C-alpha positions as CSV (number, residue, x, y, z in Angstrom):
1,M,36.3,-79.3,-25.9
2,R,37.8,-77.7,-22.8
3,I,37.7,-74.0,-21.6
4,E,40.4,-72.8,-19.2
5,I,42.2,-69.8,-17.8
6,L,45.8,-70.3,-19.2
7,P,48.5,-70.4,-16.7
8,A,51.1,-67.4,-16.9
9,L,53.9,-69.8,-17.7
10,Q,52.0,-70.8,-21.0
11,L,51.4,-67.3,-22.4
12,P,53.9,-68.2,-25.1
13,L,51.3,-70.9,-26.5
14,V,48.6,-68.6,-26.9
15,N,50.9,-65.9,-28.7
16,R,52.3,-68.8,-30.9
17,F,48.3,-69.3,-31.7
18,Y,47.8,-65.6,-32.4
19,R,50.8,-65.6,-34.8
20,A,49.5,-68.6,-36.7
21,Q,46.1,-67.1,-37.3
22,G,48.0,-63.9,-38.7
23,S,47.2,-61.8,-35.9
24,R,49.2,-58.9,-34.3
25,M,47.4,-59.8,-30.9
26,R,49.4,-60.5,-27.9
27,A,48.7,-62.0,-24.4
28,R,50.8,-60.2,-21.7
29,G,51.5,-60.8,-18.0
30,Q,48.6,-58.7,-16.6
31,H,46.0,-60.6,-18.8
32,Q,43.7,-63.3,-17.7
33,V,43.8,-65.6,-20.9
34,W,41.1,-67.7,-21.4
35,V,41.3,-70.4,-24.1
36,L,39.1,-73.1,-25.8
37,R,41.0,-76.3,-26.5
38,D,39.8,-79.2,-28.9
39,P,42.7,-80.5,-28.3
40,E,44.7,-77.6,-29.2
41,I,44.0,-74.0,-28.8
42,C,41.3,-73.0,-31.4
43,C,39.8,-69.7,-29.8
44,A,41.5,-67.3,-27.3
45,L,40.7,-63.9,-25.4
46,C,42.3,-61.8,-23.0
47,L,40.7,-59.9,-20.0
48,E,42.7,-57.2,-18.4
49,P,41.5,-55.9,-15.0
50,I,41.1,-52.0,-15.2
51,A,39.1,-49.5,-13.0
52,E,36.1,-51.6,-11.4
53,G,35.9,-54.1,-14.3
54,F,37.7,-55.9,-17.2
55,W,38.9,-54.7,-20.5
56,L,38.5,-57.7,-23.1
57,T,40.8,-58.0,-26.0
58,S,42.3,-60.1,-28.3
59,L,39.1,-62.3,-29.0
60,C,40.4,-64.6,-31.8
61,T,39.0,-67.8,-33.4
62,A,41.4,-70.3,-35.5
63,V,40.4,-69.5,-39.2
64,E,39.4,-72.9,-39.9
65,R,37.3,-73.1,-37.1
66,R,35.0,-69.9,-37.4
67,Q,31.3,-70.1,-37.7
68,Q,31.1,-72.8,-35.1
69,G,29.9,-70.8,-32.1
70,L,33.6,-71.5,-30.5
71,A,33.8,-67.5,-29.8
72,R,30.3,-67.8,-28.3
73,Q,31.4,-70.4,-25.9
74,L,34.3,-68.7,-24.9
75,L,32.8,-65.4,-24.4
76,G,29.9,-66.9,-22.3
77,A,32.2,-68.9,-19.9
78,S,34.7,-65.9,-19.4
79,L,32.1,-63.2,-18.8
80,S,30.3,-65.4,-16.3
81,N,33.4,-65.5,-13.9
82,C,33.9,-61.5,-14.2
83,K,33.0,-59.6,-11.1
84,G,32.0,-56.1,-12.7
85,P,31.6,-54.7,-16.0
86,V,33.4,-55.6,-19.1
87,W,34.3,-53.3,-21.7
88,L,35.8,-53.8,-25.2
89,F,36.6,-51.8,-28.4
90,C,35.7,-53.3,-31.8
91,A,35.3,-52.6,-35.4
92,P,32.0,-51.5,-36.3
93,E,31.2,-54.6,-38.1
94,L,31.5,-56.8,-35.2
95,G,29.4,-54.4,-33.0
96,S,26.2,-56.8,-34.0
97,F,28.2,-60.0,-32.9
98,Y,29.1,-58.5,-29.4
99,Q,25.5,-56.9,-29.0
100,R,23.9,-60.4,-29.3
101,H,26.2,-61.4,-26.3
102,G,24.9,-58.7,-24.0
103,F,26.9,-55.8,-24.8
104,V,25.7,-52.6,-25.5
105,P,27.4,-49.3,-26.7
106,I,28.7,-46.8,-24.0
107,R,30.2,-43.4,-24.2
108,N,31.4,-43.0,-20.7
109,L,34.3,-45.2,-20.3
110,P,36.8,-45.3,-17.3
111,H,39.5,-42.7,-17.7
112,P,42.2,-45.1,-18.8
113,L,40.1,-46.6,-21.2
114,Q,38.8,-43.4,-22.5
115,Q,42.4,-42.3,-23.1
116,R,43.1,-45.5,-25.1
117,L,40.0,-45.3,-27.2
118,Q,40.9,-41.6,-28.2
119,R,44.3,-42.7,-29.2
120,Y,43.3,-46.0,-31.1
121,Q,40.4,-44.0,-33.0
122,R,43.3,-41.4,-34.5
123,H,44.1,-44.7,-36.7
124,K,40.7,-46.4,-37.0
125,R,36.8,-46.5,-36.4
126,L,36.0,-48.2,-33.1
127,L,32.9,-48.9,-31.0
128,A,33.3,-48.8,-27.3
129,L,30.8,-51.5,-25.7
130,Q,30.2,-52.6,-22.4
131,C,28.6,-55.8,-20.8
132,T,27.2,-55.3,-17.3
133,S,25.4,-58.6,-16.8
134,L,24.5,-61.9,-18.5
């Protein structure tokens, strides 16, 4: 298994992975994309620089590889390289997963994220979480 930051030219690979998992997630040019390969991509996430930290989005593990600790490994590796806080939005049922990995509920988000959260919450329930240290 290998964890790496995906070069920008390889973004189509992670977007193909997301589609293969039935996900509408997409990596974009402003994202730092982290992948776990074994040997193909089997887990991915995106970090977007925002305010004085990062916004974590699009964490996805291949359906057939879930419950094997891959997301935990990828999350740990990517967060250990972040300078500053990391925020994310997640469905309430995923809150305990992220809290086991150092995230805590937060109310005061950077303004751009606060606006996004309000917009997204019009359509679904979401938790806002922050990790400041590992």
